[in-house]
N, C-alpha and C positions, 0 to 999 in steps of 0.2 A: 280569290278575286271576285267570284260571283256574289259571295256574301257582302263584300265591301260595296259593290255596285248596288246591290239590293238595299243596303242600309242608307246609301246616299239618295236613292230614289224615294224611299220611305220618308226621309228628312225633307226632301223637296216637296213631296205630296203633303206633308203635315204643314209646311210653311204656306203653300197655296190654300189649304183648308182654313188656316188661320186668317189669311188675307181675305178670303171669302167671307168669313164670319164677321170680320170687322166691317167689311164693305156692306154686307147685308144689314148690319146693325145701323148703318148710316142711311139706309134706304127704308122708307116707310114699309112696315111688315105687310100690309094688305097689297102692296105692288108686286111682291114676288110672284104671284100667281100669273100675272101677264108677262113678267120679265123673262128674257131668254139669255140675254148676254150683259155682263158687266165688263166694261172696257176701262182698264186703269191706264191713265195717261200721265207720265211724269212731266215736270216742268221743263227739264232739259234732257238732252241726250242726242241720239242719232237724228240729225236734221231731217233727212229724207223720211224716216220712219214716223217722225212726229208730224211732218206734212201730210202723210197718208192718213194718219189718225185725225188730224184737224179736218181734212176734206171729208172723211167718213162722218165725222161728227156734224159737220154742216149739212151733209146730204140726208142725215137721219135725225135731225134735231127734233122732230115731232113723232118719232116712232117710239111707242111705249114698250117695245120689246127690248130696247137698249137703255142702259143707264151708263153714263160716262163719269168717272171719278178722276178728277185732277188731284195728283198727290205730289208731295215733296215740292210744294209751292213755296218759294221764298218771296216772289214779288208779284202779287196779284194783279197789280195795274198793267204790268208788261204782258201778263197772260191774256188780260182782257183786250189788249191791242192786238195780240197774236190770233186770238180766237174771234175777233171782231164782235159782232152783236150776239153770237150764239152763246157766249159765256155769261151765264147768270145762274144763280143757284135756284133751281126749280126741280120740276119732276124728272127731267132727263139728265140734269147736269149737277153734280155735287163736287164740292171742294173739301178735301181732306184737310181743314184748317188746323186740326190738332196733330196732324202728322202721325196718326195711329198706324197707318200702313207702313211708313218708313221706319217707325219705332219697332216694328216686327222684325226688322232687318231686311225688308223688301225694298230694294233700291236699284232697280234696273234702269238702263238708258233707253229701254224700248217700251212701247205700249204693250199691254197684255190683255188677251181677251179671255175671259172665264165664261164658260158655257154652263148654265145652271138648269135644273129641272124645276117643276112647279113648286116643290117644297123647298127650294133654294139650296139644294145640295149640288156640289161641284160635279159636273159630268166630265169635263175636260178643260184644259187651259192650252193656250198657244201664245208664244211670245212673237210680236210682230217685228221681227228683226228685219235688217236689210236683206236677208236671204229668204224672207217669208212674206213679201208683199201680197201674195195670193190670198192671205187670210182675209183681207178685206172683201174679196169676191166670195170667199167661202161662207162668210157669215151675213152676207147681204140678204135681206128678206124681201 
């Protein structure tokens, strides 16, 4: 039983490392030294969870410690309406237009926070589910 759980955890860790690699590839490499968090936000999913993510994005739209990656986007116009004026592709906001993240099999209904070090390595990750709204306070800088 323990071997099975360990194998599942290793596969999950490998998936998050691969998602991180794809995310980092989308970010200009010289940005990773100031970057602390990559926040993955799906187009659809848990409404309350996505509202918390949108509010956090609006409050931190100029903080270079965060990069927000919108993924699984089917309708960019509707996302621009939901995210109001903050949604533009720039230094803090990226759109996974090629669906690289979803193609890895990463397709959660919740935002995900990836904490990285100065070298761009994954330190930890947390899913911002409806049971974990405290994550937004935890990562506030």
